[in-house]
ROKELUM-12623 format. One record per residue (C-alpha): residue in one letter; z, x, y. Coordinates in steps of 0.001 Angstrom, whole numbers, padded with zeros to 6 digits, always signed. Each point is the difference from the previous one (the first is absolute). Example, Ala and Ser with C-alpha at 12.3 -4.5 7.8 and 13.67 -1.06 7.14 Angstrom:
ROKELUM-12623
a+007800+012300-004500 s-000660+001370+003440 
end
This chain:
ROKELUM-12623
x-021065-017788-011993 x-003303-000050-001870 x-002190+002818+001273 x-003787+000008+000262 x-000416+002356-002940 x+002107-002268-002183 x-002049-003019+001056 x-003231+001732-000996 x+001507+001023-003325 x+001116-003540-000717 x-003477-001259+000888 x-001657+002107-002639 x+002704-000635-002583 x-000185-003793+000256 x-001689-001684-002895 x-000680-003299+001651 x-000390-001166+003589 x+001285-003348+001193 x-002159-000913+002992 x+000980-002186+002938 x-002854-001024+002305 x-000322-001753+003345 x-002573-002534+001167 x-002299+002751+001242 x-000255+001604-003415 x+002280+002952+000735 x+002103+000838-003064 x+002941+002189-000943 x-000913+002587-002622 x+003403+000955-001401 x+002504-002016-001993 x+003023+001421+001904 x-001168-001078+003465 x+002634-002721+000328 x+002749+002436-001010 x-001141+002598+002505 x-000091-002616+002756 x+003685-000747-000652 x+000746+003733+000071 x-001602+000313+003420 x-003061+002024-000989 x-002227-002063+002327 x+001938+001752+002760 x+000513+003404-001583 x-003430+000526-001596 x-002193-002353+001967 x-003332+001804-000580 x+000389-000081-003766 x+001372-003544-000065 x-002752-001316+002276 x-002531+001316-002502 x+001628-001115-003264 x+002347-002864+001008 x-001510-001661+003120 x+000835-003569-001008 x+003617+000667-000985 x+000636+001858+003249 x-001674-002747+002028 x+002062-002695-001684 x+003161+002032+000389 x-000725+000451+003692 x-000667-003705+000512 x+003379-000879-001488 x+001752+001947+002727 x-002434-000572+002853 x+002001-002869+001406 x+003206+001999+000117 x-001156+003388+001267 x+001087-000859+003513 x+003648-000238-001077 x+002335+002953+000440 x+000471+000796-003660 x-001323+002089-002853 x-002455-001688-002332 x+000496+002403-002883 x+003239+001257-001619 x-001228+003609+000096 x-000517+000142+003772 x+003101+002117+000602 x-001076+002471-002675 x-003469+000284+001512 x+001510+000545+003424 x+002043+002932-001342 x-003234+001422-001430 x-001612-000083+003452 x-002337-002926-000609 x+000761-001595+003398 x-001890+002925+001510 x-002477+000797-002761 x-001147-003611-000509 x+001013-001852+003191 x-002481-002873-000141 x+001221-001377-003326 x+003631+001067+000364 x+000303-001629+003426 x-001359-003176-001548 x+002079-000143-003172 x+003083+002066+000896 x+000754-000895+003607 x+003754+000205-000319 x+000075+003379-001726 x-002588+001474+002390 x+001697-001390+003135 x-003107-001827+001205 x+001378-003527+000489 x-000734-001714+003301 x+003654-000160+000967 x+000239+003801-000232 x-003415+000786+001426 x+001540+002306+002553 x+000660+002656-002650 x-001462+003338+001032 x-002125+000486-003095 x-000920+003476+001175 x+003489+001038-001091 x-001069-000813-003569 x-002848+002487+000286 x+001529+003314-001000 x-001212+003492-000773 x-000056+000836-003702 x+000856+003658+000594 x+002788+001393+002178 x-002382+002684+001325 x-002465-002561+001428 x+001179+000343+003595 x-000457+003776-000157 x-003455-000300-001548 x-001013-002527+002633 x+001159+002354+002771 x-002352+002644-001432 x-003016-002308+000182 x-000203-000926-003682 x-000587-003699+000791 x-003424+001031+001292 x-000653+002977-002269 x+000987-001788-003215 x-000269-003760+000697 x-000565-001081-003609 x+003460+001150-001041 x+001897-000313+003270 x-000967-003559+000949 x+001247-001364-003321 x+003050+002200-000562 x+001093+000585+003607 x-000914-003331+001586 x+003002-000038+002333 x-000562+003507+001380 x-003768-000526+000275 x+000325-003471+001586 x-002222-001524-002677 x+002343-002807-001110 x-002352-002717+001241 x-003055+001708-001496 x+001557+000651-003401 x+002353-002948-000438 x-001128-002515+002613 x+003388+000237+001682 x+000194-000682+003725 x+003133+000875+001945 x+001903-002918+001446 x+002383+000341+002866 x+003731-000623-000296 x+000903+001287+003463 x+000483-003552+001239 x+002718-000527-002599 x+001691+003373+000452 x+003242-001235+001553 x+000204-002923-002410 x-000380+002297-003016 x+002384+002641+001308 x+002575-002674+000834 x-000267-001221-003585 x+000435+003547-001325 x+003565-000040+001344 x+000808-002702-002552 x-000429+002579-002776 x+001544+003068+001589 x-000689+002334+002900 x-002651-001200+002444 x-003286+001626-000942 x-002021+002206+002335 x-003767-000497+000367 x-001574+002220+002651 x-003052+002156+000606 x-003241+000045-001942 x+001637-001333-003174 x+001485-003104+001637 x-002318-002442-001764 x+000523+001547-003424 x+003767+000107+000458 x+000092-003630+001110 x-002090-000943-003020 x+002668+001608-002158 x+002724-001968+001791 x-001964-003191-000640 x-000371+000954-003666 x+003771+000530-000135 x+000546-003456+001481 x-002193-001582-002649 x+001796+001970-002721 x+003394-001017+001368 x-000970-003663+000066 x-001896+000090-003293 x+000859-000686-003612 x+000901+003582-000955 x+002773+000289+002595 x+001190-003576-000458 x+000589+000664-003694 x+002482+002813+000724 x+003777-000582+000088 x+001366-000712+003470 x+002313+003013-000052 x-002971+002274-000704 x-002032-001510+002833 x+002968+000480+002332 x-000014+003733-000797 x-003774+000429+000361 x-000649+001188+003547 x-002312+002265+001962 x+002488+002639+001100 x-002394+001873+002298 x-002268-001176+002795 x-002978+001828-001484 x+000184-001560-003476 x-003135-002110+000506 x-001931+002909+001475 x+001010+002259-002883 x-000938-002705-002498 x-003452-000248+001593 x-000355+003784-000424 x+000715-000307-003728 x+003536+001383-000003 x+001217-002763-002333 x-001895+001788-002782 x+000327+003568+001289 x+003758-000091+000620 x+001467-002776-002174 x+003467+001568-000117 x+000500-000838+003669 x-002416-002826+000699 x+000801-002367-002881 x+003590-000449+001128 x-000090+000763+003726 x-003189-001930+000778 x+000088-002735-002658 x-001643-002802+002025 x-002796+002299+001190 x-000617+001329-003526 x+000549-003353-001748 x+002647+001630-002200 x+003082-002180+000493 x+000316-000316-003775 x+000626+003753-000157 x+003070-000098+002250 x+002089-000525-003140 x+000371+003495-001410 x+000330-001374-003537 x-003491-001468+000331 x-001425+002990+001837 x+001596+002615-002192 x+000895-001253-003496 x+001611+002429-002423 x-002664+001809-002012 x+000819-000403-003662 x-002305+002839-001097 x+001404+002558+002476 x+001012+003295-001653 x+003520+001199+000886 x+000618+003561+001113 x+003232+000123-002005 x+001263-001714-003141 x+003654-000180-001068 x+000835+003473-001313 x-002964+001819+001578 x+001733+001230+003172 x+002150+002608-001751 x-002945+001151-002110 x-002157+000416+003098 x+002563+002242+001718 x+000521+002031-003176 x-003756+000567-000304 x-000291+001072+003662 x+002809+002544-000391 x-001309+001265-003338 x-003613+000521+001150 x+000451+001309+003567 x-002400+002979+000252 x+002389+002149+002031 x+002665-000422-002687 x-002326+001174-002766 x-002254+002921-000764 x-003684-000519+000689 x-000775+000015-003725 x+002193-003073-000497 x-001532-002139+002761 x-001212-003360-001280 x-003621-001067+000341 x+001050-002708+002473 x+001667+002590+002212 x-003047+002270-000182 x-002354-002848+000933 x+002225-000983+002915 x-000007+003575+001271 x-003762+000296-000354 x-001020-003420+001311 x+002686-000638+002633 x+001042+003490+001043 x+003531-000643-001274 x+002185+003087+000546 x+002089+001320-002941 x+003103-001902+001140 x+003471+000511-001419 x+002470-002821-000694 x+003739+000098+000677 x+002296-002642-001492 x+002770-001150+002356 x+001236-002835-002204 x-000856-001304-003461 x+001553-002395-002530 x+000354+002619-002738 x-001164+003442-001042 x-001310-001571-003181 x-003125-002217-000040 x+000730-003710+000277 x-000066-001784-003340 x+001170-003500+000845 x-000544-002616+002697 x+003409-001267+001064 x+000994-001738+003280 x+003601+001186-000317 x-001083+003622-000434 x-002305-000388+003002 x+002979-000836+002180 x+002458+002497-001464 x-002249+003080-000200 x-001331+001843+003062 x-003502-000982+001161 x-003053+002233+000442 x-000595+002014+003187 x-002475+002912-000058 x-001904+002146+002496 x-003377+001732-000209 x-000343+003256+001912 x-003534+000993+001002 x-001321-003512-000701 x-002181+000106+003125 x-001752+002953+001593 x+000690+001065+003583 x-003470-001192+001012 x+000642-003432-001506 x+003344-000297+001785 x-001530+000939+003352 x-002856-002459-000526 x+002405-002868-000726 x+002004+000769+003154 x-003183-000157+002070 x-000988-003295-001623 x+003281-001395+001292 x-001098+000829+003540 x-003505-001314-000650 x+001311-003355-001213 x+002804-000160+002575 x+003679+000593-000695 x+002056-003062+000995 x+003691-000888-000053 x+001062-000961-003531 x+000303-003663-000992 x+001883-001872-002708 x-000880-003121-001990 x+000564-003067+002180 x+000299-003729-000639 x-002225-001985-002356 x-002897-001745+001757 x-001552-003396-000711 x-002700+001486-002232 x+002499+001773-002266 x-000572+003452+001479 x+002738+001930+001786 x-000093+001231+003567 x+001340+003276+001324 x+002718+000856+002495 x+000851+003219+001788 x+002322+001951-002233 x+003693-000020+000812 x+000704+002625-002657 x-001820+002965+001439 x-002038+001629+002699 x-002864+001567-001933 x-003658-000556+000801 x-002618-000893-002577 x-003764-000356-000421 x-001624-002006-002787 x-002778+001798-001875 x-001740-003215-001034 x-003390-001166-001194 x-000253-002292+003010 x-000355+002989+002308 x-001814+002162-002535 x+002819+002513-000434 x+000660-000668-003681 x-003613+000839-000865 x+000041+003340+001836 x-000197+003074-002227 x+003616+001224+000083 x+001829-003357-000360 x-002404-001083-002734 x+000601+003252-001864 x+003802-000271+000280 x-000023-003620-001188 x-001941+001035-003082 x+002219+003054-000585 x+003105-002197-000014 x-001734-002435-002345 x-000731+002820-002465 x+003625+001194+000088 x+001475-003469-000519 x-002758-001326-002263 x-000091-003103+002202 x-003248-000987+001773 x-000399+000932+003665 x-000724-003693+000645 x+003719-000644-000591 x+000898+002144+003003 x+000558-001360+003491 x-001759+001635+002908 x+001783+003202+000971 x+002505-000241+002842 x-000008+003234+002015 x+003353+000662+001702 x+001038+002110+002964 x+003644+000869+000714 x+000611+002172+003042 x+003306+001468+001156 x+002972-002381-000341 x-002134-002612-001761 x+001202-001423-003314 x-000193-003053-002220 x+003018-001895-001208 x+000584-001183-003550 x-002635-002208-001619 x-001414-000900-003407 x-003739-000027-000715 x+000066-003016-002334 x-001227-003190+001759 x+001342-003046-001895 x-002687-002554+000891 x-002749+002250-001405 x+001376-000480-003507 x-001890-003299-000203 x-003109+001171+001846 x-003236+001232-001560 x+000901+003633+000732 x+003447-000225-001585 x+002968+001988+001368 x+000121+003607+001102 x+000991+001933-003101 x-000253+003636+001161 x+000114+001980+003235 x-002025+003204+000369 x+001238+001644+003201 x-001901+003060+001270 x+001205+002492+002618 x-002725+001281+002332 x+002004+002547+002007 x+002865+002443-000160 x+002996-001014+002123 x+002165+002619+001646 x+003169-002056-000419 x+000799-003503-001268 x-002441-002703-001082 x+001115-000208-003637 x-000382-003070-002215 x+003434-001193-001053 x+000950-002301-002901 x+003636-000850+000876 x+000898-001664-003320 x-001420+002922-002001 x+001370+002772+002232 x-003482+001547+000194 x-001688+001505+003065 x-003556+001319-000239 x-000972+002371+002788 x-003506-000216+001511 x-002483+002711-000903 x-003691+000050+000778 x-002004-001077-003061 x+003047-001340-001880 x+000035-003489-001521 x+003003-002095-001011 x-000245-002690-002693 x+002524-002713-000823 x-000105-003478-001592 x+001076-003208+001692 x+000458-001850-003301 x+001664+000365-003409 x-001604+001428-003138 x+001067-003042-002039 x-001199-002521+002616 x-002602+001428+002403 x-000027-003242+002005 x+003684+000352+000884 x+001172+001979+003027 x+002258+003010-000641 x+002543-000181+002823 x+000906+003699-000314 x-003158+001017+001857 x+000997-000825+003540 x-001018+003042+002022 x-000175+001275+003555 x-001764+002635+002066 x+002526+002312+001598 x-000415+000878+003663 x-002292+002869+000921 x+002117+002581+001824 x-002686+002599+000673 x-003787-000294-000334 x-001993-003020-001188 x-000234-001702-003361 x-003341-001445-001125 x-000194-001841-003304 x-001964-002584-001980 x+001314-003028-001852 x-001899-001007-003128 x+001201-003234-001612 x-001191-000893-003496 x-000076-003641-001126 x+000171-001623-003404 x-003559-001345+000324 x-003177+000574+001979 x+000996-000005+003668 x-003322+000686+001709 x-001978-003057-001161 x+002651-002628+000887 x+000666+001761+003305 x-003604-000620+001079 x+000628-003738-000446 x+003392-000079+001714 x+001867-000553-003255 x+002686+002686+000164 
end
């Protein structure tokens, strides 16, 4: 789009001016007037164009004057301008030339245009409650028009009532999923969103989608339209895009291959041959296994910046006493795999803090991966393998960003030399007396083709001492690791030669707690960035 500054620059750079004049002697004063008319500048930059291109704009307007009453756009860029907010910023011209894009056609005149008038800052409602609409009207009326009730003053928007069509609209909403709810003070705005969904559903964008995709696109919650009005389609796309597709106009994103294509430039956490080298480096450089004079600079920085204790590493299983020199699938299968523990990896204070975070974010009965849903994601089912309780320390609730979890994520990243972004949210576990977890494997097959890639490593941290029982058992390896407060257990889920391939030897189980309680934390490391795709519902 040609901006005002560019227009002025072009004016002074032009060497000749081709004038067009009308019968009253008014003339254009720039040779590019006709081009700018076609680009829509009579609408976008009307003050400038009225001064320098009055005849071209007048002629351009007359060409469309006879058709402005039709429900259609009169310029190919109308949809772009709508996305840029021009329906609100320049309503007089946009309503004339871009009726379809701005939803101002006669046949849809019942649209509650006040729902298009939004606050430009999420803090507007709070500011308005503190009297800022009166104390600071210059800023608030323009940037917080919804909260300050200045939509008509600023944008010329008058609310229109949809209450008379409430039942009709809500009846229609059942055609695209769960019947929508529109109650209370936001009834009009919610109904306007339902009407917008109806227009989307019956419009060109939805009609162009494959029938099987449309069949899967449904509002799965009765508050989808209300949430969409509140802006949740943008704030929480991971849920809204697939669970409230009609309300968010995102039916095209139901297909996970469209929503979440493989990222060709993603950096893998492991390459073929790097798994063995990583474990060898961890064992070789563990501060508790070396004198202080031999600590590496990386270890020193981790201790200084992250409060990392001088942990010691114990090897429970390894392919060979000698460093790996070749990458060989047959050797991977014939030689023992890596299993190591870190004693004193977490401080007592950190362990206690993580236990309390589990209570803060609510321990719940453990779940397993369920069936695949229409949008390509997988549901969850109550676990049949165990009776532990878990709490997710996630970004959604704010737990991941708290001081202790954030520090532990970064500490693990330094040890593995794999970014913290590759780590799932911590899962905090609680096993009380007689509770256990039957055999499972951490590798999830369908994630191999997702943006995050498969789980490649498990970093399991014990938060409490257990009087009796509660060990982590690897039946095929004949290894049992006993819980100890501050201890961490690390094992791979994949092969050194092919870090995308599951190593079936790592089925494991949590033995029953006989006396006391066992608190622990699961940390799962993925091949690629896990955090960014997770925010979009791509994992």
